[in-house]
Structures are given as structure tokens and as C-alpha cells.
C-alpha positions, 0 to 999 in steps of 0.5 A, a space after each residue: 783442848 780447852 775453851 776460853 771464856 768469851 769464845 764460842 763452841 758451836 751455838 754456845 757462848 762460853 762463860 766462866 770456868 766452873 771446874 777442871 779434872 780428869 774428865 776435862 773442863 766444865 764451863 758455864 755457857 749460853 745457848 744462843 739458839 735457845 737462849 738458856 744457860 747450859 754446862 759445857 764439859 770439854 772432853 780430853 783430846 784422847 777421846 778424839 784420838 780413839 775412835 773405839 772410845 769415842 764410839 762407845 762414849 757416843 752410844 752411852 751418851 744416847 742412853 743418858 740423853 734418854 733419861 728424863 727425870 726431874 732429879 737428873 741433870 739432863 744431857 742435851 747432847 754432844 757438840 763437836 766444833 773445831 776439833 773439840 768434843 764437848 758434852 752439853 748438859 743442863 746447868 744446875 745452879 746451887 751448892 753441891 751436897 758436899 758443900 751443904 754438909 760442910 755448912 753444918 748439921 742437916 735436919 732430919 726432914 731435910 735429910 729425908 727429902 734429899 735422900 728421897 729425891 736421890 733414890 727416885 733419880 736412881 730408880 728411874 736410871 736403873 729402870 732404864 738400865 743406867 748405873 751411875 757408878 760414881 755417886 757421891 756428894 760432889 755429884 749431887 746439886 741442890 737448887 735454891 728451891 730444894 730440888 736435888 739434881 744428880 750429875 755425871 750419870 753413867 759417864 764412868 761406863 762411857 770410858 771403861 767397860 766392865 772387864 770379865 772376872 778371873 783375869 787379875 791383869 785386866 781388872 779395873 784399878 782405882 787410880 788418880 792417874 788418867 785412865 785410857 780415857 782420862 777419867 777416874 773410875 770411882 771415888 775412894 770412900 763411896 765405891 762398893 766392895 765389888 768396885 774396889 775389888 775390880 769385879 763387874 758391878 750392877 745397880 747394887 753398887 749405886 745402892 751401896 753409894 746411896 747408903 754411904 751418902 745417906 750416912 754422911 748426910 745424917 752424921 756430917 762425917 765420912 763413912 769410910 776414912 783413912 790417911 791414904 787412898 789405900 787406907 780408905 779402900 781398906 776400911 770400906 772393905 773391912 772396917 765396921 761403921 761407927 753407928 753411934 755417930 747417927 743422931 739420936 732421933 734417927 728413925 729405926 727404919 732409916 737405921 735398918 735401911 742403912 744396914 741393908 744398903 751397906 751390906 758388903 755381900 751384895 747378895 744380902 744388900 738391898 736389891 732395888 733402890 725403889 724398895 726404900 719405901 720408908 723415905 716418906 714424910 711420915 718416917 721423919 716424925 717417927 720416934 727413934 728406937 730406944 736402945 735396950 740396956 742389958 747389963 752383963 753378968 759378973 762373971 763376964 766383967 771378971 773375964 773381960 778384966 782378966 783379958 785386958 790385964 793380960 793384953 796390957 802385960 803382953 804389950 809391954 813385952 812385944 815389939 810395936 807394930 811395924 811401920 807401914 811400907 812406902 807406897 808410890 803412886 804416880 798421878 796425872 793431874 789431867 791432860 790440860 794441866 801444865 805445872 810451871 817448874 821454874 819457881 817454887 813448888 807448883 803442887 802442894 798438899 794440905 796438912 791433913 793430906 786431903 786436898 791438893 792445890 796446884 798451879 797450871 799455866 795457860 798456853 799464853 803462860 799465865 799461871 792459875 791456882 787450882 784446888 781439889 780434894 783428893 776424893 773429888 774428880 775435878 779441880 776448881 780454878 780459884 778466881 782472883 788467884 791468876 799469876 799465882 806463885 809459890 802457894 802454901 797452906 794454912 795449918 787448918 788447910 782452909 786457906 792458901 797463901 800465894 804471891 801475885 802482882 808483887 803482893 802476898 795474898 791468901 784465898 779460901 780453898 773453896 774460892 772467893 775473893 783473895 785477901 792482900 796481906 802485904 807487898 813484896 820487894 823482889 818479884 821472884 823467888 818469893 816464898 812463905 810458910 804459915 804456922 800456928 797462931 796466924 804467923 806467916 814467915 816469908 821471903 818478900 825481899 832478900 831476908 825473911 820477915 814475919 807477917 800476920 795472916 790477917 795482914 799488916 806490916 812485915 817485921 824483919 826476921 833475918 838480914 843477909 850478911 856479906 856474900 849472901 844473896 837471899 834467904 829463901 824457902 822458909 818452913 816454920 818448925 813445930 811450935 812456931 818458935 823457929 824456922 828453917 830457910 836456905 841461905 844462898 851465897 851464889 846463884 846455884 841451888 847446891 851451894 846454899 846452906 840450910 839454916 835455922 833461925 830462932 824467931 824471938 832472938 834472930 839467932 841463926 844456926 847452920 844445919 847443913 851446907 851445900 843444899 837447898 829447900 830444907 824441910 823438917 819431917 816429924 818422924 818420932 814423938 820428939 824428933 824428926 828428920 831434916 831433908 834437903 835437895 842437892 842436884 835433884 836428889 833428896 837427902 835426909 838426916 835425923 834432927 832434934 828440932 828443939 836443939 836445932 841440930 842434926 843427930 845422925 848421918 845423911 842418906 839419899 832417899 829420893 833421886 828424881 825430884 825436879 828442882 830449879 837452878 839457880 833459885 833452889 826451889 824444889 818441886 816437892 811438898 809434905 803433909 802432916 800425915 807423912 805423905 810426900 808429893 813431888 814432880 819427878 824429873 824426866 828426860 829433857 825435851 830436845 829442841 831443833 834450831 831452824 831458820 824462820 822467815 816472815 812467811 812462816 817457812 822454816 828450814 833446818 839450821 842445826 841438823 842434830 836435835 839437842 838440849 839447847 837454849 839461848 841461841 845467838 848469831 854472831 854479828 856476821 851471821 856465820 856462827 851460832 853460839 848456844 847453851 847445851 845441857 849435858 847432865 847437870 852442866 850447861 856449857 857454851 858451844 859455837 857452831 860454824 854454820 858454813 863448815 857445819 862444825 861445832 865446838 865446845 868453849 866452856 868446861 865448867 861444873 857451873 851453869 852459864 846463862 844468857 850470851 852476847 857476842 862482842 862486835 869483833 866476834 872475838 869474845 862471848 860475854 855471859 852471865 853466871 850467877 852473880 858474875 859477868 864473864 867473858 870467854 874467847 869464841 875460839 875456846 882458846 882460853 879460860 873464862 875471865 870474870 869482868 863483873 861481880 854483883 851482890 845479887 843475881 845478874 843477867 846480861 842482855 845486850 852489848 852496844 854495836 860499838 862494843 863500849 856498853 853493856 846492859 844487864 839486870 840485877 836485883 836492888 835491895 828495895 826495888 826488885 829487878 832493875 836495869 843497869 848499864 856499864 862501860 866495857 874497859 880494860 885491855 883486849 886481853 884483860 877486859 873489865 866492867 867499869 862505871 856500872 850504874 842503874 838505868 831504870 831502878 823502880 818498884 817495877 820489874 825491868 828486864 830484857 834490854 837491847 841497844 839501837 844500832 846507833 847506840 842512842 836508844 835502849 829498848 826494854 820490858 817493864 810491868 809498870 802498866 800491870 802487863 809486861 810491855 816493851 818501851 824505848 828510852 834515850 841512852 844514856 840519859 833515860 829521859 822520856 820513853 816510848 811505848 812500843 808494844 800493845 797488848 803485851 811484849 818482851 825480848 826486844 831486838 833492834 834490826 841492824 837496818 836501823 828501821 825495825 824493832 822486833 819483840 815477842 808478843 803474848 801469843 808467842 809470835 814475833 812482832 815488829 814495829 817500824 820506826 824513823 828519826 824525827 827531830 832528834 827523837 824516834 817515831 814508831 808505827 803500830 805493831 804488826 805480827 811479823 810471822 804467824 808461827 808461834 815459838 813457845 819457850 818454857 823458860 823466861 829466856 830468849 829462844 830466837 836471834 835475828 840474822 844480820 840482814 834482818 830478814 830471818 830469825 834463827 829460832 829454837 823449837 821443841 821437837 815435840 810439836 808446836 807446844 812444849 810438853 806439859 808437866 802434869 805428873 806428880 808422885 805421891 809417896 805415902 808413909 814417907 815419914 815411916 820410911 825415914 824411920 826405917 832408914 836411920 836412927 831418930 
């Protein structure tokens, strides 16, 4: 359960979020009682739910709190407040050792000083029977005075006791998932061989990690590396260290210390960190050992030459080594992470596969961008990247591009102020790809543009033709001369086509129809595969990236990828090392529709839970229309409340969105892609199209006399606009006439509702920087009233002509009273109508007002007051090699 800046936890005033990971969130805080800064680590809720785990942790915390050493960050204690358990620790300012190493070479004197303080801290801990278990540069802080502080001492033991030998089913496993307590047991590249094998560990595991850290300090590079976690573990078990990487002035005693610390047989390893007596100032001045040059005899040169020649001949006659097997790793990003899945990819990998960036939403729905190296336990929230959408990495993996506040921005993976590159046109979906030479190709409006990564005016690359809605999800191909993109001709992801455009000429070429989110995967020296998504299945076909054409048949390769219909954004990303990461599909969250009154009391409206969305009561309150998902189809159902009888009234392969009843209850009007359609409420006829737009259209309201409709559609330069139209035609052949914009500005207008007398239109806009509810006279639109305060959307006028409801940013129903005065309206201060939260995972209304204005029908998740969190991703290592095995290249 997270805290928030500005809140209190006991006597601690919570400040900025410092980091986030599997062990919880870390905040800087002020101890108001002792007037000092502290670090507050909020533990996962699983601790509070597991009495045995909590008791074990508290026992370990008492031991850790007893450690009193200048080089160990002190643990002040545990604090529980409001059901939230937190560790209170010493706040240590300054960079981590990992950040210091990345700043540049570390001089020998500084190396010795840092290493001596680390060894002193470990010696003090080992003398008290405490093992660190996760020593690495990220867990070492250096103050401005050069004082070293070790963090997170012994926390791994607090959440996972050693298992006995001999039982392979119960050995600890290195994983990026949450363990029983929600933390990582060790970090690949720093774990001793016995840790990797899952056998019990003692203080010699810390001595191994000390050697790895010392090697990294001296060389500026990792001791054990690999393309994947499995490869890193394998090198730590078998591979020889590159001793030539040590600086030439490394004293022989330091070399010998490294050799003793990094003995894989722990019986031969240095037994006590205190024996590292050579870490004194005198060592730094000792001359390096001069290497003794021994020339091999002539016969040995001849033998080696013969062996090399034989090996070369043999290589010409033997098959190349087989591709490594596909490995699947299910990863939980932490209990508080919630990936937004309705837009572009929420989790992405850096090109080298070493860093993960992801977007996580708060309870109020505000997204934040996080960055985390895969060899680190915690993710960092990137300040200034709030409301981020559709992130993408720079080729060197040092920057992340993203969209927020109708701007294309970039931010360093280490944090700092974001840099604005240019403005966007449409709010969503925007998307981008960063290629060589600081070139970004992006969707900022309807077509693709090219933008310098240093900023500047966007230059057009493509312009949608007749029938095309938008060009989305670009990817620059190797070399930066061409880009893939998805062309959408309807609102549905699966009806798009994957195309390539040559940047120099603008020439386009269709590669595949009926798919979305095309991505090129290099699988050979000069060729690769094109992948795309169709209804959650990822397909792949061999592709020549130079001729821009497919060279073989398509095959399904992954069948459970989460994607967004209608915009076609897939929850997947690829790294240059051939790793694929994606969010897996899961069973839909079932919902219940309840009656809710102002006191917060509820009672069932529909007895049976289902995959419902967008409930709308009929004008007389006797019937409830809603959307119900079955497989990939979403259809309209009508439930007669008095008889408790449901009926399905649409049977189309497409998905419907947003419903309104006509006042006479004969028809239901709904949005579907770029069309408005009507269907008889008794299901006695097929739906008829009454309006077709060149862009997406979302219906919002019909006037009480049935004469006017209000809906949103996207303008070429203004983004999401509010339109109105008359409803004409015949009773059996209705149609929309005279559609015209009501509010078409550079801001995002959405959600509209007519007042009971039809003279006012309420809607939501982000013109103030936050989404608020406004009201304007209809049809003139002249003048406006601000209705909500502190955020609001989804306005609903009460039939009684005295109240206007909306949903506030706390996901509660709020209300304002109003009255007519001098031809205008006078609105009261907003108040909360009911304390009950009604969260919605999508940007669709999940509540509908009864005709008497006294209660609402609300849709709530069956899984508690909060929707399920999307915090699981899948890593498919060696995915490119798997594509090679499945077909020609």
C-alpha cells in the first residue's frame, strides 16, 4: 500500500519518492519528533497478510537495528500506521557506488578507500552474525565527504530463510518475480556460486560479492555479463574473469585479494573479510607487479599453428552451433505497479536489453514513468514524466522518448528534467520510434512526421489518403532509411495494414493486410522477420528489409499478447539482443451492476456477474442496456428489470462502444469505429448506419426531445472535438443531418450531456491543464460555466432540472445544484454525492442515473474496490533465434 508525498506515517512527514521495486517503495521523510531526515521503506501488503513472514521479518529487523557502524546505514525500526508497515532507516544523501562508477574511472586511492570501508562494514556485520546477501554497487552509497554506507543489510534473509540441502524442489530460485514476500533474493552478476545453485550461504557469499564489486571498481565494467539473466548466471559459475582488464598500476596484493575473494570453491575462498588486511593506504602506493615474459619454444608454436589450421578446416565441414532455446520468464513488477493497457506499450526494453522502462498508474489514474536496470531491485520514478504515454528508447538506451500534455518529450533514464521536442495534434494514440542520427519518426496527428531528437519543427513523412484514419505505431528499420507503420482504415486494430515508407521519397508499400503494430526483428545477417498482431496473436513472416517485402509464409508465434482495440497498440517490445517482452492476456475481470444511493448503500441490480461495460438505463428506468464481451466480440444486451429477462440485440463480429436510448425507448444509438448506428431496442431488426465520419466517433448524449445528438470526433489539427447534429429521416430510416462542431479547439473536449430542457450542454475539457466539467448554452455555445473544482468528467443532468452530476478525480460521484436566473444558470459549490468509489479501468462511463434522480446503477469489479492490477510481463529470451528455427530467413 503506497504512501504519497505530503501525507504522514506516524511521526514521519512523507516527502519525495526515492525509488520503487519488489521490496516496496522508498520515500524521503522528515522525523517531526526528532527533526531529522529519514528514509521510509513501505513494505508490500503481503507482509501484513502473512503473520509468519511478518514475525520473521521483525526478528531480523531487531538484529539489523543492533548494527552500529559508521559504514552501515542504520535501521531505526519498524513503524505501522493505518495498516501500512514501513522500515525507518537512516537517510544517506549522495550517489550510489554504481552511479559513481558510471561517472568515469575511479583512481586507485579512491578504490582502496571505498573498498576498505565496505570491508569494515561487512566485518562488523559478520561479527554480529548478519550476512548482507545482496551486496552490489546499487546498495552502496557515498556521501559528499567520501563516507561509504551499506544499505539494505540482511533484508533478503528477512524474507527467505535458507532451505535445506538435497531437496531440489525447495531450493531458492533467482527470479525477477515477487517471491513469497515480494522481493528479489539476489542479483545476477553478484551472487556467489553457492547462491546461484540454491545451497545455503554464509558470510563467504558476501566475500564473493565484495570481490565482484572491487573488480568493477577497478575496471569500470562488470565482472560477469551476458545477454540474459541465465547467461550472467552461467558466466558466474564457469567463465574466467578478464584479468587483463585490471589497471596496469593495480598492486599485486590487490590482485591476490581478488583471486582469493573470487574462488568458486568457497572452501578455498577468503574465510574472513577482516583478513583483507592489505587494504591500507600503503597498498595504493605499492608498485604494480611486473609481468614476466616467457617465450614459448619453437616446437610449441608449430603445434599451436597446426591445431589452429585443423580447427579452421573442421569449422568448414561442421554445422554452426544450434540456436539457444526459447526461454520464457514470467515477471511481476511489484504489487503496487499497475500498467495502463489501453494505449501504446506500457513496458519497454532498452536496445541492449539491460534496462526496463514502464508506466504505472496511481489509484487516481495518473500515469508515471519508471526506469530500472534489470540487475537492480528497485525502479526509479522519473520526476517530470507524469502523465507519460507510449514511451520509446533512444538507440544508445540513455534516453526515453514519451508523450505527455500534448507534447513529445525526452528524459534521461537516470532522471532529471524532461526536454520538450515539439507539440502533438491528437491526444491519443501518439507513438514514436528513435533511430540512428538522432532521428525520431512519430505520429503526432494523423500522419507520420520526422523530428530531430534535439527538437524542432516536425516534417511530414506520410499523409493519410481517402478512407485512412491514422498512421500509427512507427518503427524505424535498420539504417534509418525506411519505417514500418500501421495504416488504419476503420477503428478496428485487426483491419489495419502493415506498411513501409521510404523516408527520402515518401513511397509507401503494403507488406501485410489485416493486422496491427508491425515490428521488424533482425534474425539473420541481412534479413529478418516482420511480426504483427491480430486478435491477440503475434504472427511472423520472413522479410527482406532492403527490398521491403515478405519472403515467406506467416506463422503464429505467440498467442496471448494484450492489445488495444480500436487503436491497435500492442503491449509488447523488442530489444536488439532478440528478447521480446509483452503483457500476457488474462481472463477478463467480471463485474456486477448494483444500485447505489447517496448514503453509499448498494443492492444488486443484475444477479449474475459478467464482462459488462457502459450500463445505460432506459428513460423510464425499466430496462438496462449494456455491452457484454464474449471472446473478441462485444455486443449490446438489454435487461428487462421487472421480469429479470436479458436479450441480446446485436450479433456483429465488430465491437460496439457507447450507448444512448432514444426518448421513446424504441431505439438504441451506439458508436462503432467511425460510424454512428441505431438498432431497435427489441432486437427486431439489423442495425442501420446513420452517420459516417472520416475519423473515430464517440457518441455521448441525445437531447430529451430526441432532436439532437452530441458526439466527439477528431479534427485534423484540433484533436478531439465536440460535435452536435440533428436526428432526422423517417422513423424507420433515421439519419444524422447537419453535423457541426460545437467546441473544436486545441484542447481535449469529451463527454457531453444535454440539460433536460435542451438549452445547455455540459462537457469535459482539459483547457485549464486538468480535466474539468463545463457548461455552455446550446446551440450557440457562447459563454461558459466551470462546474467542477479539482477535476471532473462524465457529466449527467438530473431529469429533475435542479442537479448536475459528474465523476470527480477521486472516482466518486459529485453533484452541483443549479437554478435559472436571468436567462442563465447559477451553480452551487460541488459536493460529494456518495463516498463510494466506482473505479473504472477504461475511459468509459460506468454509472447511469435513474429517472427519479435519487440513485445510480453502477458497475463495480467483483474483485474489490480497486480493479485488478496489471503488473505481470513475460520475457521471451532468444525470441529472434526461435523465429529462425520456425522458418526460412
